[in-house]
C-alpha positions as CSV (number, residue, x, y, z in Angstrom):
1,M,14.3,-27.4,1.5
2,K,13.4,-29.7,-1.4
3,R,10.2,-30.7,0.4
4,N,9.2,-27.0,0.7
5,L,10.1,-26.2,-2.9
6,P,6.5,-26.5,-4.3
7,L,5.2,-24.3,-1.5
8,V,7.8,-21.6,-2.0
9,S,7.3,-21.8,-5.8
10,W,3.5,-21.4,-5.4
11,V,4.0,-18.4,-3.1
12,L,6.4,-16.9,-5.7
13,Y,3.6,-16.9,-8.3
14,D,1.7,-14.4,-6.2
15,F,4.9,-12.3,-6.1
16,A,5.0,-12.4,-9.9
17,N,1.3,-11.7,-10.8
18,T,1.0,-8.8,-8.4
19,I,3.8,-7.1,-10.3
20,F,1.4,-7.0,-13.2
21,S,-1.6,-5.9,-11.3
22,M,0.3,-3.1,-9.5
23,N,2.5,-1.8,-12.4
24,V,-0.1,-2.1,-15.2
25,V,-3.7,-2.2,-13.8
26,T,-3.3,0.0,-10.7
27,L,-0.6,2.4,-11.6
28,T,0.4,2.8,-15.2
29,F,-2.3,1.9,-17.7
30,S,-4.9,4.4,-16.5
31,L,-2.4,7.2,-16.3
32,W,-0.9,6.4,-19.7
33,V,-4.4,6.4,-21.3
34,T,-5.7,9.6,-19.7
35,L,-2.8,11.8,-18.9
36,N,-0.4,10.8,-21.7
37,N,-2.9,10.4,-24.4
38,G,-5.8,12.6,-23.4
39,K,-8.5,9.9,-23.1
40,S,-11.3,10.0,-20.4
41,D,-11.8,7.8,-17.4
42,L,-14.5,6.1,-19.3
43,W,-11.9,4.7,-21.7
44,V,-10.1,3.1,-18.8
45,G,-13.4,1.7,-17.5
46,A,-14.4,0.4,-20.9
47,A,-11.1,-1.5,-21.2
48,N,-11.6,-3.1,-17.8
49,V,-15.2,-4.0,-18.7
50,A,-14.1,-5.6,-22.0
51,S,-11.6,-7.7,-20.1
52,A,-14.2,-8.6,-17.6
53,V,-16.7,-9.7,-20.3
54,L,-14.0,-12.1,-21.7
55,V,-13.6,-13.5,-18.2
56,V,-17.3,-13.9,-17.7
57,L,-17.6,-15.8,-21.0
58,A,-14.5,-18.0,-20.6
59,M,-13.8,-18.7,-16.9
60,P,-16.6,-21.2,-16.3
61,L,-15.5,-23.2,-19.3
62,L,-11.8,-23.2,-18.2
63,G,-12.7,-24.1,-14.6
64,V,-14.7,-27.1,-15.6
65,W,-12.1,-28.3,-18.0
66,S,-9.3,-27.9,-15.4
67,D,-11.2,-30.3,-13.1
68,A,-12.3,-32.7,-15.8
69,Y,-8.9,-33.1,-17.3
70,Q,-6.8,-32.5,-14.2
71,R,-4.8,-29.9,-16.2
72,K,-4.7,-26.9,-13.9
73,Q,-0.9,-26.6,-14.1
74,A,-0.9,-26.9,-18.0
75,Y,-3.6,-24.2,-18.2
76,L,-1.7,-22.0,-15.7
77,R,1.4,-22.1,-18.0
78,I,-0.6,-21.1,-21.0
79,A,-2.3,-18.2,-19.2
80,T,0.9,-17.0,-17.7
81,F,3.0,-17.0,-20.9
82,A,0.1,-15.2,-22.7
83,C,-0.2,-12.5,-20.0
84,C,3.6,-11.8,-20.0
85,A,3.8,-11.6,-23.8
86,L,0.8,-9.4,-24.1
87,T,2.1,-7.0,-21.4
88,A,5.4,-6.7,-23.4
89,L,3.4,-6.0,-26.5
90,M,1.6,-3.2,-24.8
91,G,5.0,-1.5,-24.5
92,V,5.9,-2.2,-28.1
93,A,2.6,-0.6,-29.2
94,A,3.0,2.4,-26.8
95,L,6.5,3.1,-28.0
96,C,6.4,2.2,-31.7
97,V,2.9,2.6,-33.1
98,P,2.6,6.1,-34.8
99,G,-0.3,8.4,-34.0
100,T,-2.2,8.8,-30.7
101,G,-5.3,7.0,-31.9
102,G,-3.5,3.9,-33.2
103,R,-1.2,3.8,-30.3
104,V,-3.9,3.9,-27.6
105,L,-6.1,1.5,-29.5
106,A,-3.4,-1.1,-29.9
107,G,-2.1,-0.7,-26.3
108,T,-5.6,-1.0,-25.0
109,A,-6.4,-4.1,-27.0
110,F,-3.2,-5.8,-25.6
111,F,-4.2,-4.7,-22.1
112,V,-7.6,-6.2,-22.4
113,L,-6.2,-9.6,-23.5
114,A,-3.3,-9.5,-20.9
115,F,-5.8,-8.7,-18.1
116,F,-8.0,-11.6,-19.3
117,A,-5.0,-14.0,-19.3
118,Y,-4.0,-12.7,-15.8
119,H,-7.5,-13.6,-14.4
120,A,-7.5,-16.9,-16.3
121,G,-4.2,-17.8,-14.5
122,M,-5.6,-16.9,-11.1
123,V,-8.4,-19.5,-11.5
124,F,-5.9,-22.3,-11.9
125,Y,-3.4,-20.9,-9.4
126,N,-6.0,-20.6,-6.6
127,A,-7.2,-24.1,-7.3
128,L,-3.6,-25.3,-6.8
129,L,-3.7,-24.1,-3.2
130,T,-4.8,-27.5,-2.0
131,S,-1.8,-29.1,-3.7
132,V,0.7,-27.2,-1.5
133,S,-1.2,-27.0,1.8
134,S,-3.3,-29.0,4.3
135,E,-6.7,-28.1,5.7
136,A,-5.0,-26.9,8.9
137,T,-2.4,-24.7,7.2
138,R,-4.5,-23.3,4.3
139,G,-5.1,-19.9,5.8
140,R,-1.4,-19.2,6.6
141,V,-0.3,-20.5,3.2
142,S,-2.8,-18.2,1.5
143,G,-1.4,-15.4,3.7
144,F,2.1,-16.2,2.6
145,G,1.0,-16.0,-1.0
146,V,-0.7,-12.7,-0.6
147,A,2.2,-11.2,1.4
148,A,4.6,-12.3,-1.3
149,G,2.3,-10.7,-3.8
150,Y,2.5,-7.3,-2.1
151,A,6.3,-7.7,-1.7
152,G,6.3,-8.3,-5.5
153,A,4.4,-5.1,-6.1
154,I,7.0,-3.1,-4.1
155,V,9.9,-4.8,-5.9
156,G,8.2,-4.4,-9.3
157,V,7.6,-0.7,-8.8
158,L,11.2,-0.1,-7.9
159,L,12.7,-2.3,-10.7
160,V,10.7,-0.6,-13.4
161,L,11.1,2.9,-12.1
162,P,14.4,3.5,-13.8
163,F,12.8,2.7,-17.2
164,E,10.2,5.4,-16.6
165,K,12.3,8.1,-14.9
166,G,15.8,7.2,-16.0
167,R,16.9,7.0,-12.4
168,L,16.3,5.0,-9.3
169,F,15.5,7.5,-6.5
170,S,18.2,10.2,-7.3
171,F,20.7,7.9,-9.0
172,P,20.8,8.1,-12.8
173,V,20.8,4.8,-14.8
174,P,23.2,4.9,-17.8
175,G,21.6,4.3,-21.2
176,L,18.2,5.7,-20.4
177,F,18.8,9.3,-21.3
178,G,18.3,11.3,-24.5
179,A,20.6,14.0,-26.0
180,W,20.6,17.6,-24.6
181,E,18.5,20.1,-26.6
182,P,18.1,23.9,-26.0
183,V,14.7,25.1,-24.8
184,A,15.3,28.7,-23.7
185,V,17.8,31.5,-23.1
186,T,17.8,33.2,-19.7
187,P,16.6,36.8,-20.0
188,G,18.2,37.8,-16.7
189,V,20.4,36.8,-13.8
190,D,17.3,35.6,-11.8
191,G,14.1,34.3,-13.4
192,S,12.0,31.3,-14.3
193,L,10.2,29.6,-17.2
194,R,7.5,27.0,-17.6
195,D,8.1,24.0,-19.8
196,G,5.9,20.9,-20.4
197,P,3.3,19.8,-19.9
198,V,4.7,17.0,-17.7
199,D,1.8,14.6,-18.2
200,R,2.1,14.4,-22.0
201,D,5.9,13.9,-22.1
202,V,8.5,11.6,-20.6
203,N,10.5,13.2,-17.8
204,F,13.3,15.8,-18.4
205,D,16.5,16.8,-16.8
206,Y,17.5,20.5,-17.1
207,E,20.8,22.4,-17.0
208,V,22.4,25.7,-18.0
209,K,25.1,25.0,-20.6
210,G,28.5,25.4,-19.1
211,F,27.4,25.5,-15.5
212,E,27.8,22.7,-13.0
213,P,25.8,21.4,-11.3
214,A,22.7,22.3,-13.2
215,G,23.9,25.9,-13.5
216,G,22.0,27.1,-10.4
217,L,18.7,25.7,-11.7
218,K,15.8,24.5,-9.6
219,V,13.2,22.3,-11.2
220,R,9.8,21.3,-9.9
221,D,6.5,20.2,-11.4
222,V,3.4,22.4,-10.7
223,F,-0.3,21.7,-11.3
224,D,-2.1,24.4,-13.3
225,R,-5.7,24.1,-12.2
226,A,-7.0,26.2,-15.1
227,A,-5.3,24.0,-17.7
228,Q,-5.7,20.8,-15.6
229,M,-2.1,19.9,-16.4
230,R,1.2,19.6,-14.7
231,F,4.1,21.6,-16.0
232,Y,7.8,21.8,-15.3
233,E,8.7,25.1,-13.6
234,V,12.4,25.9,-14.0
235,S,13.9,28.8,-12.0
236,W,17.5,30.1,-11.7
237,K,19.5,32.5,-9.6
238,G,22.9,34.0,-10.3
239,V,23.0,32.8,-14.0
240,P,24.2,35.4,-16.6
241,A,21.6,36.7,-19.0
242,G,21.8,35.0,-22.3
243,S,22.7,31.6,-20.9
244,E,21.3,28.5,-22.7
245,V,18.8,26.4,-20.8
246,R,18.9,22.8,-22.1
247,R,16.9,19.6,-21.4
248,R,17.2,15.9,-22.1
249,R,14.7,13.1,-22.0
250,S,15.1,11.0,-18.8
251,G,13.8,7.5,-19.1
252,W,11.2,6.1,-21.5
253,G,8.1,7.5,-19.7
254,R,5.1,5.5,-18.5
255,A,5.0,3.4,-21.7
256,G,8.5,2.2,-21.0
257,T,7.4,0.2,-17.9
258,F,5.3,-2.4,-19.8
259,I,8.1,-4.4,-21.4
260,P,10.2,-4.9,-18.2
261,T,7.0,-5.6,-16.3
262,G,6.2,-8.5,-18.6
263,I,9.7,-9.9,-18.3
264,L,9.7,-9.6,-14.5
265,C,6.3,-11.4,-14.2
266,L,7.6,-14.3,-16.3
267,L,10.9,-14.6,-14.3
268,F,9.2,-14.9,-10.9
269,A,6.4,-17.1,-12.2
270,L,8.7,-19.8,-13.6
271,P,9.3,-21.7,-10.3
272,C,5.6,-22.3,-9.9
273,L,5.2,-23.4,-13.5
274,L,8.1,-25.8,-13.2
275,W,7.9,-27.3,-9.6
276,V,4.3,-27.2,-8.4
277,K,2.7,-30.5,-9.1
278,E,-1.0,-30.9,-9.2
279,K,-2.4,-33.2,-6.5
280,P,-4.1,-36.2,-8.3
281,G,-7.8,-36.3,-8.1
282,P,-10.6,-38.6,-9.2
283,P,-10.5,-39.2,-13.0
284,G,-12.7,-36.8,-14.9
285,K,-14.9,-37.3,-18.0
286,A,-14.2,-35.6,-21.3
287,V,-16.2,-32.4,-21.5
288,G,-17.1,-30.6,-24.6
289,T,-17.8,-26.9,-24.9
290,R,-21.6,-27.2,-24.7
291,Q,-21.3,-29.6,-21.8
292,A,-18.9,-27.3,-20.0
293,Y,-21.3,-24.3,-20.2
294,A,-24.2,-26.6,-19.1
295,Q,-22.0,-27.6,-16.2
296,V,-21.8,-23.9,-15.1
297,W,-25.6,-23.8,-14.7
298,K,-25.4,-27.2,-13.0
299,S,-22.8,-25.8,-10.7
300,L,-25.0,-22.8,-9.8
301,R,-27.8,-25.2,-9.0
302,A,-25.4,-27.4,-7.0
303,T,-24.7,-24.6,-4.7
304,R,-27.8,-25.7,-2.9
305,E,-25.9,-29.0,-2.0
306,H,-23.1,-27.0,-0.4
307,P,-24.6,-24.6,2.2
308,G,-23.3,-21.1,2.0
309,V,-21.6,-21.2,-1.4
310,L,-24.3,-19.2,-3.2
311,R,-24.5,-16.7,-0.4
312,F,-20.7,-16.3,-0.4
313,L,-20.7,-15.7,-4.2
314,V,-23.4,-13.0,-3.9
315,G,-21.7,-11.3,-1.0
316,K,-18.4,-11.4,-2.8
317,Y,-20.1,-9.8,-5.8
318,F,-20.9,-6.7,-3.8
319,Y,-17.6,-6.3,-1.9
320,E,-15.4,-7.2,-4.7
321,D,-17.2,-4.8,-7.0
322,A,-16.3,-2.0,-4.6
323,I,-12.7,-3.0,-3.9
324,S,-11.8,-3.8,-7.5
325,T,-13.1,-0.3,-8.5
326,V,-10.8,1.2,-5.8
327,T,-7.7,-0.5,-7.3
328,I,-8.6,0.5,-10.8
329,F,-9.1,4.2,-10.1
330,M,-6.7,4.7,-7.1
331,A,-3.9,6.2,-9.2
332,L,-6.3,8.5,-11.1
333,Y,-7.8,9.6,-7.8
334,G,-4.4,10.5,-6.4
335,A,-3.4,12.4,-9.6
336,K,-6.7,14.3,-10.2
337,V,-8.2,14.9,-6.8
338,L,-5.3,14.9,-4.4
339,K,-3.0,16.4,-7.0
340,F,-0.1,14.0,-6.3
341,P,2.7,14.1,-8.8
342,D,3.7,10.7,-10.2
343,E,6.5,10.0,-7.7
344,S,4.2,10.8,-4.8
345,V,1.6,8.4,-6.1
346,R,4.2,5.7,-6.4
347,Y,5.6,6.1,-3.0
348,F,2.2,6.4,-1.5
349,L,1.2,3.1,-3.0
350,V,4.5,1.5,-2.0
351,A,3.8,2.5,1.6
352,A,0.2,1.1,1.4
353,I,1.6,-2.1,-0.1
354,A,4.1,-2.5,2.7
355,F,1.1,-2.5,5.1
356,A,-0.8,-4.8,2.8
357,L,2.1,-7.3,3.1
358,A,1.9,-7.1,6.9
359,G,-1.9,-7.3,6.9
360,S,-1.9,-10.4,4.7
361,L,0.6,-12.2,7.0
362,A,-1.3,-11.3,10.2
363,C,-4.6,-12.2,8.6
364,G,-3.3,-15.7,7.6
365,F,-2.7,-16.6,11.2
366,L,-6.0,-15.0,12.3
367,T,-7.8,-17.0,9.6
368,D,-6.4,-20.3,11.0
369,R,-7.2,-19.2,14.6
370,W,-10.7,-17.6,14.1
371,G,-11.8,-19.2,10.9
372,P,-12.1,-17.5,7.5
373,K,-15.6,-16.2,8.0
374,K,-15.1,-14.2,11.2
375,T,-11.8,-12.9,9.8
376,L,-13.4,-11.8,6.5
377,L,-16.2,-10.0,8.3
378,A,-13.8,-8.2,10.5
379,V,-11.8,-7.1,7.4
380,L,-14.9,-5.9,5.6
381,A,-15.9,-3.9,8.7
382,G,-12.5,-2.2,8.5
383,W,-13.1,-1.4,4.8
384,I,-16.4,0.3,5.7
385,V,-14.8,2.5,8.3
386,F,-11.7,3.5,6.3
387,L,-13.5,4.2,3.0
388,S,-16.1,6.3,4.9
389,L,-13.2,8.3,6.3
390,A,-11.8,8.6,2.8
391,A,-15.1,10.0,1.5
392,V,-15.3,12.6,4.3
393,N,-11.6,13.7,4.2
394,T,-10.1,14.6,0.8
395,D,-7.1,16.5,2.2
396,A,-4.0,14.7,1.0
397,R,-2.4,14.8,4.4
398,Y,-5.1,12.4,5.8
399,F,-4.3,9.8,3.1
400,Y,-0.9,9.2,4.4
401,V,-2.7,7.6,7.4
402,L,-5.7,6.2,5.5
403,G,-3.6,4.7,2.7
404,P,-1.6,2.3,4.9
405,G,-4.8,1.2,6.7
406,L,-6.5,0.5,3.4
407,G,-3.4,-1.4,2.2
408,A,-3.4,-3.6,5.3
409,L,-7.1,-4.3,4.7
410,L,-6.6,-5.2,1.1
411,G,-4.0,-7.8,1.9
412,A,-6.2,-9.2,4.6
413,L,-9.2,-9.4,2.3
414,W,-7.7,-11.9,-0.3
415,T,-6.0,-13.9,2.5
416,S,-9.3,-14.7,4.2
417,S,-11.6,-15.0,1.2
418,R,-9.8,-17.9,-0.5
419,P,-9.8,-20.3,2.5
420,L,-13.5,-19.5,3.1
421,L,-14.5,-20.8,-0.3
422,V,-12.2,-23.8,0.2
423,T,-14.1,-24.7,3.3
424,L,-17.5,-24.6,1.5
425,V,-16.8,-26.9,-1.5
426,P,-15.4,-30.4,-1.9
427,P,-11.8,-30.7,-3.1
428,E,-12.6,-32.4,-6.4
429,R,-14.7,-29.4,-7.5
430,Q,-12.6,-26.6,-6.4
431,G,-11.4,-25.6,-9.9
432,E,-15.1,-25.4,-10.9
433,F,-16.1,-23.2,-7.9
434,F,-13.0,-21.0,-8.1
435,A,-14.0,-20.3,-11.7
436,L,-17.5,-19.4,-10.5
437,S,-15.9,-17.2,-7.9
438,E,-13.8,-15.5,-10.5
439,L,-16.9,-15.2,-12.7
440,T,-18.6,-13.4,-9.8
441,G,-15.8,-11.0,-9.4
442,K,-15.5,-10.2,-13.0
443,T,-19.3,-9.8,-13.4
444,S,-19.1,-7.1,-10.7
445,A,-16.1,-5.7,-12.5
446,V,-18.4,-5.1,-15.5
447,V,-20.6,-3.0,-13.3
448,G,-18.1,-1.3,-11.0
449,P,-16.1,1.0,-13.4
450,I,-19.3,1.9,-15.3
451,L,-21.1,2.8,-12.0
452,W,-18.1,4.9,-10.8
453,G,-18.0,6.8,-14.2
454,A,-21.8,7.3,-14.2
455,I,-21.7,8.8,-10.7
456,I,-18.9,11.1,-11.6
457,L,-20.7,12.3,-14.8
458,L,-24.1,12.6,-13.0
459,T,-22.7,14.6,-10.1
460,A,-20.7,16.8,-12.5
461,A,-23.9,17.5,-14.5
462,L,-25.6,18.5,-11.2
463,G,-22.9,21.1,-10.6
464,Y,-21.0,19.3,-7.9
465,S,-17.3,20.2,-7.4
466,E,-14.7,17.6,-8.4
467,V,-14.0,16.8,-4.8
468,N,-17.7,16.1,-4.1
469,Q,-18.1,14.1,-7.2
470,Y,-15.5,11.7,-5.9
471,R,-17.0,11.7,-2.4
472,C,-20.2,10.5,-3.9
473,A,-18.4,7.8,-5.9
474,I,-16.6,6.5,-2.8
475,G,-19.8,6.6,-0.8
476,S,-21.4,4.3,-3.3
477,L,-18.5,1.8,-2.7
478,V,-19.2,1.9,1.0
479,I,-22.8,1.0,0.5
480,Q,-21.8,-2.0,-1.7
481,I,-19.4,-3.3,1.0
482,V,-22.1,-2.9,3.7
483,I,-24.5,-5.0,1.5
484,G,-21.8,-7.7,1.0
485,F,-21.1,-7.7,4.8
486,V,-24.8,-8.3,5.7
487,I,-25.1,-11.2,3.1
488,L,-21.9,-12.9,4.3
489,R,-23.0,-13.0,7.9
490,R,-25.2,-16.0,7.1
491,V,-22.5,-18.0,5.5
492,P,-21.7,-21.2,7.5
493,D,-18.6,-20.9,9.7
494,L,-16.7,-24.1,8.9
495,K,-13.5,-23.7,10.7
496,P,-10.7,-26.3,10.1
497,E,-9.1,-27.8,13.2
498,R,-5.6,-29.1,13.2
499,G,-5.6,-32.8,12.4
500,K,-9.4,-33.0,12.2
501,G,-10.3,-31.5,8.8
502,I,-13.2,-29.1,8.4
503,V,-15.7,-29.1,11.3
504,R,-19.2,-28.8,9.7
């Protein structure tokens, strides 16, 4: 067990950081900004673009330094502690800063920095893959990490759900409720009232004073298409006229998920920070800031020395642009187009993540058997098919089938792409090239959210319905993945063979 401790610890880091990406990036931040505070999708896109710009500016520098000074583990610790602290500060700002404008501005600023720190940590974490695996096992170890990451996303959603809703599934959690307050008096024995809106408040429990349980009340949230808002609809039967209907806050709302998310990320990341030791490499030379940026351009030119690296980075630019945009706007798409309530969005994503976990595990073994290139191309072909179906079918019922399929493909994507880059570059320069890979992804992340928003605005100006606006946006993502697929077909297929290293 002691011999496997570094491997288990490295895998647990994926478990930890996917809690952040799921709870904050995919699920909560975009909904908190738009539905709770009335900002547009472009605000969400701008926040992600700002974070991406920071990554573009800093990642090459950090990657070169990590190789030159052999300090990947030290930099990983700094980035991880920063990400967790800034995530918690998002919650402090969201719950404590007065006024919508100041609250959203402060929360967004902390999000931008936390997301930057998250990506900084991924550069050093990915580069530590060679310290916990051999050439013959790299694919499956990468798959274990991705699978653990998706398990972390499921666990993270379930652990922070009580802080948002005040209950886990239907079980109330003590200490997360407010005091009862009157909201209406029943005008008759049977009737209903509308209270809310849901999307601008934390959740509520309802009761009729003096009646148990809930005094014959039924509560559901309904979507008002004219107001573009969800409201609580409270109905009753057999309740005497003049009875007092009361409500109480249940949980801390979406903003209440940020602090526990930061704590959970740090808790599960600690084993990697403590027990993964960086494999010694050739001693590096001291590198200054100017030299480090000069090294970036030297690295780009050096891609000619390592066949397929530049082509891989360009292909990755296109497919990662599309898939990163999907993860950013997935929750908004479910809420705005499919009209899913919050709980349906969460359970839909949990189901997709469960399939992502299975997909990453299966893809790890396929990567070792087929090689990372063939596996990655097969995964991208699946993305093309499933996203095309998603563009054609916007009925919510279809997405209970498409969602798990896309989840499995998402897990498989990251499992096969990391080992492919490892096969194309020498071990002593992996931090440098993983930084370039992250730079490629974040450069596309500057374009992706803006392109998505521009397509939505343009098609709206042309008079398209909301459904057709999103169909066009998804169609643009399919085109980008097709371009990435075509480019990657000419990347060398360097498959590692057990005991023989990489066959070139």
